[in-house]
Backbone of each chain as ProteinMPNN parsed JSONL, in Angstrom:
{"seq_chain_A": "MSAESAVATPEELKARIEAGIPGAAATVTGDGHHFNAVITASAFRGLSRIAQHRLVYEVFGAEIGGRIHALSIQTQVGEPA", "coords_chain_A": {"N_chain_A": [[34.889, -102.65, -32.089], [31.924, -102.917, -31.213], [31.334, -100.296, -30.399], [30.575, -98.726, -32.099], [28.076, -98.766, -32.707], [26.758, -97.644, -30.874], [25.396, -94.353, -29.029], [28.083, -92.202, -30.84], [30.371, -90.528, -30.268], [33.26, -88.317, -29.651], [35.644, -88.773, -29.216], [35.336, -90.719, -30.111], [35.365, -90.191, -33.149], [37.732, -88.918, -33.346], [39.709, -91.028, -33.209], [38.841, -92.781, -35.194], [39.011, -91.668, -37.201], [41.92, -90.198, -37.744], [43.118, -92.899, -37.767], [42.014, -93.507, -39.772], [43.393, -91.585, -41.641], [45.967, -91.492, -43.65], [48.811, -90.247, -41.53], [47.169, -88.189, -39.677], [45.873, -85.342, -37.948], [43.315, -85.212, -35.298], [41.464, -82.913, -34.072], [38.435, -82.872, -32.271], [35.018, -82.165, -31.558], [31.749, -82.367, -30.248], [28.661, -83.495, -29.73], [27.469, -85.796, -29.849], [25.592, -86.353, -31.806], [25.714, -83.392, -33.672], [28.491, -82.923, -35.02], [32.003, -81.418, -35.016], [34.714, -81.65, -36.82], [38.237, -81.093, -36.298], [41.13, -81.409, -38.527], [44.407, -82.069, -38.966], [46.42, -83.077, -41.322], [48.968, -85.023, -43.189], [48.301, -86.231, -45.825], [46.636, -84.713, -46.585], [48.0, -83.162, -48.491], [48.055, -81.133, -51.046], [46.214, -81.709, -52.225], [42.621, -81.175, -53.205], [40.33, -78.761, -51.847], [38.002, -80.159, -51.7], [38.972, -82.446, -52.199], [39.377, -83.58, -49.912], [38.213, -83.117, -47.901], [36.563, -85.165, -48.94], [38.049, -87.804, -48.369], [38.055, -87.658, -45.266], [35.174, -87.669, -45.149], [35.109, -90.609, -46.241], [35.827, -92.61, -44.246], [33.684, -92.427, -42.573], [31.71, -93.134, -44.366], [28.49, -94.435, -45.049], [27.534, -93.755, -42.366], [27.608, -90.704, -42.387], [25.514, -88.268, -41.804], [23.651, -90.476, -40.592], [23.822, -92.214, -38.807], [26.097, -90.123, -37.231], [24.798, -87.724, -36.784], [25.528, -85.324, -38.357], [28.699, -83.783, -39.865], [30.94, -81.135, -39.249], [33.888, -80.016, -40.978], [36.99, -78.754, -41.219], [40.069, -78.657, -42.292], [43.274, -78.724, -42.758], [46.485, -78.947, -44.569], [49.025, -81.335, -43.028], [52.292, -81.682, -41.225], [54.011, -85.308, -41.74], [53.292, -87.463, -39.125]], "CA_chain_A": [[33.728, -102.533, -33.004], [31.057, -102.59, -30.374], [31.55, -99.089, -29.604], [30.21, -97.877, -33.292], [26.584, -99.201, -32.976], [25.832, -97.008, -29.731], [25.816, -93.403, -29.768], [28.702, -91.625, -31.315], [31.243, -89.801, -29.236], [33.863, -86.832, -30.015], [37.029, -90.019, -29.009], [35.483, -92.284, -31.327], [35.418, -89.978, -34.66], [38.752, -88.271, -33.326], [40.175, -91.982, -32.93], [39.276, -93.592, -36.564], [40.333, -90.319, -38.455], [43.328, -90.521, -37.136], [43.404, -94.738, -38.066], [42.423, -93.601, -41.665], [44.076, -91.146, -42.809], [47.905, -91.235, -43.085], [49.029, -88.785, -40.995], [46.071, -87.23, -39.244], [45.615, -85.298, -36.306], [42.312, -84.723, -35.616], [40.303, -82.065, -32.568], [36.415, -82.903, -32.553], [33.813, -81.635, -30.343], [30.713, -82.78, -30.474], [27.263, -83.592, -28.908], [26.619, -87.224, -30.284], [25.047, -86.116, -33.303], [26.283, -82.764, -34.376], [30.32, -82.815, -34.744], [33.013, -80.282, -35.472], [36.204, -81.856, -36.216], [39.687, -80.187, -37.274], [42.495, -82.392, -39.004], [45.637, -81.422, -40.202], [47.2, -84.573, -42.451], [50.672, -85.121, -44.276], [47.821, -86.745, -46.445], [46.076, -83.914, -47.65], [49.229, -82.15, -49.091], [47.907, -81.411, -52.629], [44.479, -81.999, -52.652], [41.934, -80.125, -52.695], [39.321, -79.053, -50.41], [36.903, -81.472, -51.679], [39.052, -84.645, -51.91], [39.774, -83.059, -48.757], [36.746, -83.391, -46.947], [35.766, -86.799, -49.107], [38.751, -88.237, -47.41], [37.52, -87.759, -43.811], [34.228, -88.564, -45.244], [35.366, -91.798, -46.491], [36.148, -92.619, -43.116], [32.507, -92.804, -42.089], [30.944, -93.827, -44.956], [27.228, -94.632, -44.618], [27.31, -93.274, -41.363], [27.558, -89.602, -42.2], [24.359, -88.174, -42.216], [22.413, -91.228, -40.242], [24.263, -92.372, -36.756], [27.074, -89.053, -37.365], [23.526, -86.663, -37.562], [26.459, -83.708, -38.721], [30.122, -83.703, -38.931], [31.443, -80.473, -40.16], [34.968, -80.381, -41.771], [37.73, -78.052, -41.104], [40.999, -79.538, -42.833], [44.553, -77.915, -42.713], [48.007, -79.814, -44.822], [50.229, -80.88, -42.201], [53.638, -82.675, -41.6], [53.922, -86.228, -41.372], [53.668, -87.259, -37.086]], "C_chain_A": [[32.132, -101.841, -32.815], [30.609, -100.857, -30.134], [30.634, -98.275, -30.277], [28.859, -97.904, -33.331], [25.936, -98.206, -30.976], [26.631, -95.303, -30.035], [27.373, -92.633, -30.077], [29.835, -90.484, -30.671], [32.228, -89.071, -30.243], [35.577, -88.144, -30.04], [36.449, -90.75, -30.037], [36.187, -91.921, -32.633], [36.717, -89.855, -34.838], [39.749, -90.021, -33.787], [39.941, -92.858, -34.42], [39.335, -92.46, -37.48], [41.764, -90.483, -38.717], [44.1, -92.005, -37.426], [43.287, -94.791, -39.294], [42.948, -93.337, -42.571], [45.156, -90.962, -42.155], [47.864, -89.81, -42.26], [49.162, -87.285, -40.401], [46.429, -87.156, -38.31], [44.742, -84.389, -35.986], [41.791, -84.175, -34.01], [39.409, -82.01, -33.437], [36.054, -82.937, -31.628], [32.706, -82.044, -30.941], [29.563, -83.354, -29.931], [26.362, -85.093, -28.845], [26.296, -87.316, -31.328], [25.624, -85.12, -34.384], [28.307, -82.959, -33.827], [31.112, -82.183, -35.831], [34.459, -81.05, -35.454], [37.733, -80.807, -37.31], [40.778, -80.814, -37.485], [43.225, -81.381, -39.854], [46.403, -83.038, -40.155], [48.067, -84.07, -43.469], [49.329, -85.651, -46.116], [47.005, -85.736, -47.38], [47.089, -82.88, -48.329], [48.706, -82.473, -50.95], [46.659, -81.25, -53.14], [43.899, -80.958, -52.628], [40.716, -80.189, -51.609], [38.444, -79.913, -50.233], [37.034, -82.378, -51.649], [39.557, -84.432, -50.813], [38.925, -83.904, -47.845], [36.419, -85.124, -47.3], [36.83, -87.838, -48.328], [37.878, -88.726, -46.105], [35.858, -88.45, -43.935], [34.003, -90.673, -45.081], [35.311, -92.599, -45.096], [35.274, -93.21, -42.228], [31.645, -93.61, -42.504], [29.061, -93.68, -44.971], [26.619, -93.472, -43.587], [26.993, -91.412, -41.386], [26.156, -89.318, -42.719], [22.793, -89.49, -41.592], [23.177, -91.142, -38.567], [24.917, -91.059, -36.793], [25.514, -88.457, -37.76], [24.334, -85.578, -39.044], [28.016, -83.557, -38.78], [30.291, -82.326, -40.129], [33.275, -80.188, -39.574], [36.372, -79.157, -41.526], [39.351, -78.664, -41.277], [42.332, -78.495, -43.248], [46.229, -79.237, -43.042], [48.575, -79.728, -43.244], [51.399, -81.791, -41.688], [53.291, -84.126, -41.086], [53.797, -86.454, -39.584], [54.765, -87.651, -36.905]], "O_chain_A": [[31.454, -101.025, -33.44], [29.523, -100.481, -29.693], [29.971, -97.394, -29.731], [28.333, -97.032, -34.022], [24.921, -98.341, -30.292], [27.624, -94.971, -30.681], [27.883, -92.536, -28.96], [29.577, -89.343, -31.054], [32.078, -89.172, -31.461], [36.391, -88.13, -30.964], [37.151, -91.393, -30.817], [37.06, -92.567, -33.212], [37.26, -90.289, -35.854], [40.459, -89.963, -34.791], [40.865, -93.594, -34.769], [39.822, -92.608, -38.601], [42.452, -90.817, -39.681], [45.31, -92.214, -37.34], [43.903, -95.553, -40.04], [43.167, -93.87, -43.659], [45.469, -90.592, -41.023], [47.197, -88.778, -42.334], [49.887, -86.29, -40.368], [47.034, -87.98, -37.625], [44.896, -83.177, -36.139], [41.753, -84.891, -33.01], [39.29, -81.556, -34.575], [36.532, -83.61, -30.715], [32.664, -82.09, -32.171], [30.146, -84.26, -29.335], [25.33, -85.454, -28.278], [26.607, -88.306, -31.991], [25.959, -85.454, -35.521], [28.962, -83.059, -32.79], [31.013, -82.298, -37.053], [35.201, -81.115, -34.474], [37.938, -80.24, -38.383], [41.559, -80.819, -36.534], [43.024, -80.53, -40.72], [46.761, -83.789, -39.247], [47.997, -83.136, -44.268], [49.655, -85.358, -47.266], [46.774, -85.886, -48.58], [46.694, -81.753, -48.63], [48.864, -83.42, -51.721], [46.218, -80.784, -54.191], [44.348, -79.903, -52.181], [40.291, -81.085, -50.88], [38.051, -80.414, -49.18], [36.243, -83.274, -51.356], [40.436, -85.257, -50.565], [39.027, -85.002, -47.296], [36.158, -86.028, -46.506], [36.298, -88.717, -47.65], [37.246, -89.77, -45.947], [35.376, -89.333, -43.225], [33.356, -91.494, -44.43], [34.377, -93.4, -45.112], [35.541, -94.076, -41.396], [30.974, -94.441, -41.892], [28.58, -92.55, -44.877], [25.718, -92.652, -43.762], [26.271, -90.887, -40.538], [25.647, -89.851, -43.705], [21.602, -89.49, -41.903], [23.088, -90.36, -37.621], [24.122, -90.369, -36.156], [25.049, -88.677, -38.878], [23.912, -85.261, -40.156], [28.593, -83.212, -37.749], [29.978, -82.33, -41.319], [33.763, -80.159, -38.444], [36.182, -78.604, -42.609], [39.821, -79.159, -40.252], [42.19, -77.568, -44.047], [46.8, -79.989, -42.253], [48.635, -78.76, -42.486], [51.127, -82.967, -41.931], [52.464, -84.276, -40.186], [54.232, -85.569, -38.847], [55.244, -87.642, -35.771]]}, "seq_chain_B": "MSETNPLREEIQNAITENPVLLFMKGTPDQPMCGFSARTVAILQSVGKPFAAVDVLPDPRIRQELSALSNWPTVPQLFVNGELVGGCDIVTEMYESGELQQSLGAEAEEAPAPAPEVAQPESKPLSIEDLR", "coords_chain_B": {"N_chain_B": [[16.953, -93.313, -73.182], [15.2, -94.227, -71.836], [16.503, -96.365, -70.428], [18.31, -95.164, -68.362], [18.598, -93.144, -65.634], [16.137, -91.37, -64.388], [15.894, -89.288, -62.716], [17.45, -88.717, -61.736], [18.955, -87.322, -63.954], [17.669, -85.511, -64.365], [18.501, -83.876, -62.533], [21.091, -83.595, -63.2], [20.834, -81.797, -65.636], [20.269, -79.721, -64.255], [22.194, -78.657, -62.971], [24.03, -78.521, -64.809], [22.27, -76.773, -65.991], [22.242, -74.043, -64.396], [24.124, -71.861, -63.514], [25.028, -71.069, -61.02], [24.288, -73.179, -58.488], [22.319, -74.253, -55.679], [22.021, -76.788, -53.828], [20.202, -77.738, -51.068], [18.516, -78.219, -48.232], [14.977, -77.263, -47.686], [14.294, -74.149, -47.903], [15.676, -70.82, -50.017], [13.973, -68.858, -48.808], [13.028, -70.464, -46.734], [14.745, -72.202, -45.251], [15.378, -74.868, -43.864], [17.601, -76.365, -42.448], [20.024, -75.696, -40.204], [22.846, -74.942, -41.659], [22.255, -75.386, -43.958], [20.907, -73.059, -44.046], [23.135, -71.458, -43.011], [24.352, -70.896, -45.945], [22.966, -69.975, -48.087], [22.951, -67.65, -46.835], [25.602, -66.603, -47.009], [25.996, -66.574, -49.321], [23.788, -64.85, -50.347], [24.851, -62.289, -48.977], [26.718, -62.284, -51.039], [26.076, -61.861, -53.31], [25.208, -62.816, -55.517], [23.263, -63.951, -58.083], [21.193, -66.917, -57.284], [20.245, -70.576, -57.765], [17.73, -72.097, -56.727], [17.871, -75.394, -55.238], [15.307, -77.739, -53.337], [15.671, -80.24, -51.154], [14.491, -81.868, -49.582], [11.67, -82.443, -50.199], [11.318, -84.815, -51.79], [13.005, -87.477, -50.971], [14.87, -89.248, -52.429], [15.751, -87.304, -54.311], [18.324, -86.086, -52.548], [19.574, -88.276, -53.039], [19.828, -89.566, -55.085], [21.465, -87.11, -55.489], [24.021, -87.062, -54.107], [24.796, -89.529, -54.688], [25.437, -88.629, -57.477], [27.447, -86.888, -57.323], [28.919, -87.786, -55.632], [29.298, -86.544, -52.75], [28.63, -86.456, -49.557], [26.842, -85.08, -47.733], [24.022, -82.056, -47.392], [24.045, -79.073, -47.236], [24.715, -78.729, -50.855], [27.121, -76.614, -53.215], [26.673, -75.669, -56.666], [29.11, -74.546, -59.051], [29.145, -73.315, -62.398], [28.802, -76.316, -63.398], [30.504, -77.285, -61.05], [31.314, -78.833, -58.31], [31.701, -77.112, -55.851], [31.389, -77.638, -52.902], [30.352, -78.183, -49.227], [28.659, -76.094, -46.905], [30.994, -76.227, -44.929], [33.26, -75.602, -46.433], [32.186, -73.64, -48.399], [31.667, -71.47, -46.918], [34.613, -71.478, -45.787], [35.906, -70.786, -47.954], [34.589, -68.789, -48.393], [34.862, -66.542, -46.489], [37.806, -66.432, -47.498], [38.098, -64.822, -49.719], [37.823, -66.38, -51.937], [35.499, -67.461, -52.951], [34.095, -65.077, -53.45], [35.191, -64.55, -55.758], [35.281, -66.978, -57.708], [32.674, -67.013, -58.064], [32.583, -64.382, -59.436], [31.891, -61.898, -58.254], [33.61, -59.781, -57.542], [34.668, -59.301, -60.238], [32.667, -57.216, -60.619], [32.39, -53.729, -61.584], [30.926, -51.917, -59.831], [29.665, -52.431, -57.082], [27.293, -55.49, -56.46], [23.776, -55.461, -56.697], [22.743, -56.351, -53.471], [20.999, -59.208, -54.082], [16.743, -59.496, -54.225], [16.262, -62.417, -51.369], [14.166, -63.685, -51.783], [13.313, -63.761, -54.988], [15.429, -65.122, -56.442], [17.148, -64.293, -59.461], [18.019, -66.168, -61.14], [15.519, -69.392, -62.045], [13.9, -70.561, -59.662], [14.647, -73.796, -58.73], [12.356, -76.505, -58.262], [10.876, -79.754, -56.791], [8.759, -80.295, -58.185], [9.566, -79.333, -60.858], [12.202, -81.18, -60.815], [10.719, -83.864, -61.128]], "CA_chain_B": [[16.577, -92.334, -72.213], [14.324, -95.108, -70.759], [17.409, -97.101, -69.618], [18.671, -94.58, -67.503], [17.879, -93.049, -64.121], [15.333, -89.651, -64.908], [15.936, -87.851, -61.651], [19.434, -88.143, -61.757], [19.281, -86.52, -65.198], [16.863, -84.164, -64.204], [19.591, -83.069, -61.4], [22.288, -83.355, -63.754], [20.6, -81.288, -66.157], [19.794, -78.244, -63.17], [23.361, -78.394, -62.928], [24.804, -77.645, -66.308], [21.786, -75.442, -66.582], [22.357, -73.753, -63.649], [25.59, -71.221, -63.329], [25.0, -70.754, -59.565], [22.931, -73.803, -58.216], [22.878, -74.705, -54.723], [20.677, -77.68, -53.295], [19.432, -77.48, -50.118], [17.121, -78.2, -47.009], [14.107, -76.467, -47.621], [14.55, -73.253, -49.321], [16.147, -69.285, -49.412], [13.321, -67.882, -47.633], [12.503, -71.292, -45.519], [16.126, -72.852, -44.834], [15.409, -76.022, -42.192], [18.387, -76.811, -41.571], [21.114, -74.591, -40.335], [23.535, -75.315, -42.704], [21.697, -74.637, -45.438], [20.827, -71.131, -44.153], [24.444, -70.388, -43.793], [25.042, -71.316, -46.675], [22.31, -69.446, -48.188], [23.134, -66.129, -46.139], [26.701, -66.349, -47.585], [25.192, -66.515, -50.99], [23.035, -63.582, -50.412], [26.195, -61.588, -48.855], [27.735, -62.592, -51.941], [25.058, -61.164, -53.861], [25.199, -63.111, -56.885], [21.847, -64.721, -57.763], [21.714, -68.369, -57.359], [18.724, -71.332, -58.167], [17.86, -73.116, -55.252], [16.818, -76.851, -55.26], [15.218, -78.098, -51.962], [15.983, -81.984, -51.884], [13.365, -82.584, -48.406], [10.105, -83.268, -50.522], [11.821, -86.425, -51.808], [14.385, -88.369, -50.291], [15.337, -89.567, -53.72], [16.544, -86.302, -54.899], [19.426, -86.59, -51.662], [20.212, -90.039, -52.649], [20.769, -89.466, -56.353], [22.49, -85.86, -55.715], [24.964, -87.796, -53.234], [25.576, -90.578, -55.66], [26.535, -88.213, -58.754], [28.246, -85.999, -57.083], [30.688, -88.173, -54.802], [29.334, -85.906, -51.564], [27.453, -87.179, -48.679], [26.12, -83.848, -47.127], [23.38, -81.183, -48.407], [23.766, -78.395, -48.606], [25.916, -79.092, -52.1], [26.523, -75.936, -53.847], [27.696, -75.909, -57.413], [29.454, -72.925, -59.777], [29.57, -73.356, -63.468], [29.011, -77.491, -63.379], [31.632, -78.101, -60.518], [30.619, -78.942, -57.176], [32.421, -76.419, -55.11], [31.324, -77.893, -51.841], [29.203, -77.981, -48.634], [28.27, -75.498, -46.135], [32.372, -75.496, -44.407], [33.899, -75.065, -47.958], [31.809, -72.434, -48.583], [32.272, -70.715, -45.417], [35.974, -71.212, -45.719], [36.114, -69.676, -49.372], [34.232, -67.152, -48.065], [36.62, -65.786, -45.694], [39.337, -65.966, -47.861], [37.712, -64.622, -50.752], [37.734, -67.034, -53.15], [34.11, -67.495, -53.415], [33.565, -64.36, -54.278], [36.405, -64.482, -57.264], [34.715, -68.094, -58.516], [31.399, -66.572, -58.213], [32.603, -63.052, -60.247], [31.489, -60.627, -57.555], [34.674, -59.447, -57.591], [34.663, -58.738, -61.253], [31.869, -55.933, -61.216], [32.919, -52.353, -61.186], [30.124, -51.233, -58.818], [29.134, -53.528, -56.027], [26.17, -55.889, -57.083], [22.742, -55.005, -56.161], [22.216, -57.439, -53.108], [19.306, -59.589, -54.193], [16.178, -60.874, -53.375], [16.221, -63.736, -50.967], [12.565, -64.884, -51.985], [13.181, -63.816, -55.741], [16.96, -65.259, -56.845], [17.409, -64.034, -60.659], [17.512, -67.735, -61.878], [14.675, -69.705, -61.991], [14.621, -71.686, -58.456], [13.74, -74.84, -58.81], [11.942, -77.553, -56.751], [10.948, -81.135, -56.847], [8.393, -79.834, -59.332], [10.326, -79.197, -61.206], [12.557, -82.623, -60.955], [10.268, -84.46, -61.671]], "C_chain_B": [[15.739, -93.254, -71.224], [15.398, -95.944, -69.661], [17.773, -96.249, -68.609], [18.266, -94.072, -66.742], [17.361, -91.332, -64.543], [15.44, -88.671, -64.379], [17.526, -87.894, -61.616], [19.829, -87.423, -63.117], [18.418, -85.466, -64.929], [18.335, -83.592, -63.53], [20.919, -82.956, -62.539], [22.018, -82.469, -64.509], [20.345, -79.724, -65.596], [20.822, -77.993, -63.036], [24.326, -77.922, -63.424], [24.081, -76.181, -66.347], [21.851, -73.885, -65.864], [23.929, -72.697, -63.178], [26.191, -71.508, -61.584], [23.917, -71.694, -59.018], [23.671, -74.745, -56.749], [21.277, -76.289, -54.125], [20.572, -78.178, -51.735], [18.599, -78.131, -48.988], [16.508, -77.199, -46.413], [14.042, -74.685, -48.57], [14.979, -71.669, -49.223], [15.926, -68.952, -48.677], [13.028, -69.245, -46.427], [13.863, -72.434, -45.285], [15.272, -73.883, -43.345], [16.361, -76.916, -41.857], [19.736, -76.022, -41.495], [22.265, -74.689, -41.271], [23.379, -74.646, -43.893], [21.276, -73.004, -44.935], [21.506, -70.574, -44.417], [24.605, -70.251, -44.922], [24.269, -70.547, -47.486], [22.43, -67.564, -48.09], [24.348, -66.036, -46.861], [26.652, -66.356, -49.071], [24.919, -65.218, -51.055], [23.775, -62.296, -50.063], [26.943, -61.566, -50.16], [26.888, -61.427, -53.338], [24.7, -61.83, -55.068], [24.122, -64.337, -57.434], [22.552, -66.126, -58.111], [20.331, -69.244, -57.97], [19.375, -71.639, -57.161], [17.29, -74.382, -55.48], [16.137, -77.325, -53.844], [15.206, -80.203, -52.002], [15.458, -82.442, -50.501], [11.946, -83.347, -49.23], [10.239, -84.729, -51.184], [13.029, -87.006, -51.813], [15.198, -88.892, -51.69], [16.22, -88.886, -54.231], [18.101, -86.357, -53.892], [20.098, -87.765, -52.072], [20.94, -90.256, -54.209], [21.874, -88.522, -56.609], [24.072, -86.975, -55.275], [25.664, -88.563, -54.431], [26.29, -89.819, -57.042], [27.519, -87.111, -58.334], [29.468, -86.529, -56.171], [30.285, -87.264, -53.473], [28.184, -86.726, -50.828], [26.792, -85.947, -48.589], [25.29, -83.342, -48.118], [23.69, -80.364, -47.132], [25.279, -78.845, -49.512], [25.731, -77.579, -52.661], [28.06, -76.147, -55.017], [27.899, -74.688, -58.505], [29.959, -73.578, -60.886], [29.222, -75.145, -63.541], [29.251, -78.446, -62.496], [31.187, -77.828, -59.431], [31.646, -78.05, -56.283], [32.55, -76.983, -54.061], [29.89, -77.661, -50.895], [29.571, -76.445, -47.876], [29.733, -74.789, -45.524], [32.999, -75.124, -45.39], [33.859, -73.848, -48.415], [32.0, -71.534, -47.508], [33.878, -70.393, -45.617], [36.694, -70.093, -47.104], [35.582, -68.454, -49.407], [34.766, -66.007, -47.897], [37.676, -65.533, -46.508], [39.175, -65.078, -49.179], [37.604, -64.838, -51.74], [36.484, -67.151, -53.904], [33.454, -66.418, -54.23], [33.883, -63.546, -55.373], [35.438, -65.498, -58.086], [33.251, -67.097, -59.001], [31.251, -64.803, -59.293], [31.856, -62.117, -59.8], [32.476, -59.787, -57.668], [35.079, -58.071, -59.007], [33.938, -57.208, -61.489], [32.742, -54.421, -60.967], [32.01, -51.53, -60.315], [29.617, -52.425, -57.944], [28.038, -54.207, -56.752], [25.555, -55.737, -56.167], [22.57, -56.397, -54.746], [20.399, -58.116, -53.631], [18.177, -60.055, -53.783], [16.14, -61.684, -52.652], [15.191, -64.304, -51.532], [12.958, -64.689, -53.411], [14.87, -63.873, -56.693], [16.149, -64.809, -58.788], [16.984, -65.519, -61.777], [16.378, -68.258, -61.374], [14.287, -70.745, -60.735], [14.075, -72.924, -59.058], [12.795, -75.607, -57.84], [11.204, -78.866, -57.711], [9.749, -81.07, -58.144], [8.837, -80.106, -60.671], [11.406, -80.326, -61.789], [11.826, -83.661, -61.238], [9.517, -84.601, -63.395]], "O_chain_B": [[15.64, -93.03, -70.017], [15.206, -96.119, -68.457], [17.421, -96.797, -67.565], [17.062, -94.327, -66.753], [18.077, -90.394, -64.892], [15.291, -87.527, -64.808], [18.434, -87.075, -61.475], [20.971, -86.997, -63.29], [18.678, -84.399, -65.486], [19.118, -82.904, -64.185], [21.651, -81.971, -62.442], [22.995, -81.722, -64.46], [20.245, -78.739, -66.329], [20.897, -76.773, -62.892], [25.226, -77.213, -62.976], [24.558, -75.063, -66.542], [21.617, -72.83, -66.454], [24.704, -73.209, -62.37], [27.252, -71.936, -61.131], [22.755, -71.289, -58.992], [24.687, -75.425, -56.607], [20.053, -76.402, -54.179], [21.067, -79.28, -51.501], [17.716, -78.758, -49.574], [16.791, -76.502, -45.438], [13.739, -74.435, -49.736], [14.559, -71.163, -48.182], [16.665, -68.612, -47.753], [12.822, -68.916, -45.259], [13.558, -73.62, -45.162], [14.806, -73.537, -42.259], [16.21, -77.95, -41.207], [20.422, -75.745, -42.479], [22.152, -73.526, -41.657], [23.979, -73.797, -44.553], [21.434, -71.989, -45.613], [21.527, -69.665, -45.246], [25.176, -69.183, -45.14], [25.176, -69.978, -48.093], [22.147, -66.647, -48.862], [24.209, -65.093, -47.64], [27.608, -66.032, -49.776], [25.621, -64.435, -51.694], [23.486, -61.267, -50.674], [27.839, -60.73, -50.273], [27.319, -60.474, -53.987], [23.77, -61.319, -55.693], [24.285, -65.521, -57.14], [23.578, -66.476, -58.694], [19.456, -68.628, -58.579], [20.526, -71.625, -56.725], [16.151, -74.418, -55.946], [17.01, -77.072, -53.014], [14.773, -81.037, -52.798], [15.975, -83.497, -50.134], [11.392, -84.412, -48.961], [9.386, -85.611, -51.09], [13.912, -86.941, -52.668], [16.418, -88.742, -51.641], [17.295, -89.341, -54.621], [19.086, -86.692, -54.549], [21.097, -88.199, -51.498], [22.006, -90.792, -54.515], [22.823, -88.662, -57.381], [24.895, -87.449, -56.058], [26.741, -88.307, -54.969], [27.331, -90.2, -57.578], [28.293, -86.57, -59.123], [30.565, -86.002, -55.987], [31.344, -87.201, -52.847], [27.232, -87.371, -51.267], [26.045, -85.729, -49.543], [25.366, -83.679, -49.299], [23.605, -80.917, -46.036], [26.402, -79.146, -49.105], [24.593, -77.112, -52.695], [29.253, -76.422, -54.88], [26.956, -73.95, -58.789], [30.944, -74.309, -60.781], [30.077, -75.267, -64.419], [28.884, -79.621, -62.491], [30.641, -76.738, -59.263], [32.658, -78.72, -56.073], [33.734, -77.121, -53.754], [28.806, -77.233, -51.293], [30.549, -75.769, -48.195], [29.941, -73.577, -45.473], [33.447, -73.989, -45.223], [34.776, -73.097, -48.749], [32.929, -70.748, -47.697], [34.324, -69.246, -45.605], [37.505, -69.169, -47.166], [35.845, -67.442, -50.056], [35.047, -65.003, -48.552], [38.424, -64.571, -46.336], [40.212, -64.631, -49.669], [37.343, -64.013, -52.615], [36.348, -67.003, -55.118], [32.681, -66.513, -55.183], [33.394, -62.52, -55.846], [34.819, -65.037, -59.045], [32.996, -66.64, -60.115], [30.221, -64.266, -59.703], [31.161, -61.445, -60.561], [32.03, -58.692, -58.01], [35.449, -56.897, -59.004], [34.363, -56.304, -62.209], [33.646, -54.271, -60.145], [32.389, -50.384, -60.074], [29.13, -53.388, -58.536], [27.691, -53.601, -57.766], [25.99, -55.752, -55.016], [22.235, -57.491, -55.2], [19.247, -57.689, -53.556], [18.233, -60.999, -52.994], [15.717, -62.53, -53.44], [15.279, -65.5, -51.811], [13.169, -65.871, -53.685], [15.338, -62.966, -57.381], [14.993, -65.004, -59.163], [16.159, -65.765, -62.657], [16.004, -67.793, -60.297], [14.456, -71.925, -61.041], [13.108, -72.943, -59.82], [12.578, -75.208, -56.696], [11.049, -78.91, -58.932], [9.92, -81.859, -59.074], [8.461, -81.015, -61.411], [11.54, -80.448, -63.007], [12.489, -84.582, -61.714], [8.97, -85.646, -63.747]]}, "name": "protein", "num_of_chains": 2, "seq": "MSAESAVATPEELKARIEAGIPGAAATVTGDGHHFNAVITASAFRGLSRIAQHRLVYEVFGAEIGGRIHALSIQTQVGEPAMSETNPLREEIQNAITENPVLLFMKGTPDQPMCGFSARTVAILQSVGKPFAAVDVLPDPRIRQELSALSNWPTVPQLFVNGELVGGCDIVTEMYESGELQQSLGAEAEEAPAPAPEVAQPESKPLSIEDLR"}
């Protein structure tokens, strides 16, 4: 968890998204403050875009807008990995 | 009324009263964030009037908005009282044509005239309106 106090990295975000969302595979790019995540997950099936994005935001909680200044999200429904 | 949260109530009223309402950083004229700027540009391209609230003058606006909408980031677009999403979702919906549909832009027989960015038909809200 100590890594979370340092500057956020795309690798950290990818790992946390994939750990936090069932069946998720993420591609994350970013500079430590602004990130872009493309996420395919089986958990997105049947959910509205709003609900899909909320799942991703929930992984990071209050870090969004703080430590993670901005996170752009594109979601796709995927098959279980 | 005295036991409720007046600012949150004002925000809820603004959402209810404005069919297309964008909470953003800055104003449509002077967006203060790239995501807000992009969302404004998309709405202007659709050509339907929209109201806008600048969340920057008072951090409580953003806090209360996010608590109300269960959405952590700004901008936030509301259509007919419902959260549509932020910049990413608005962009996706614009590219797929869903946004134009939800704003009723396709129903127009003739293309709607592009509104002046500075003077949307709906009353632009400001922090003064929210207090």
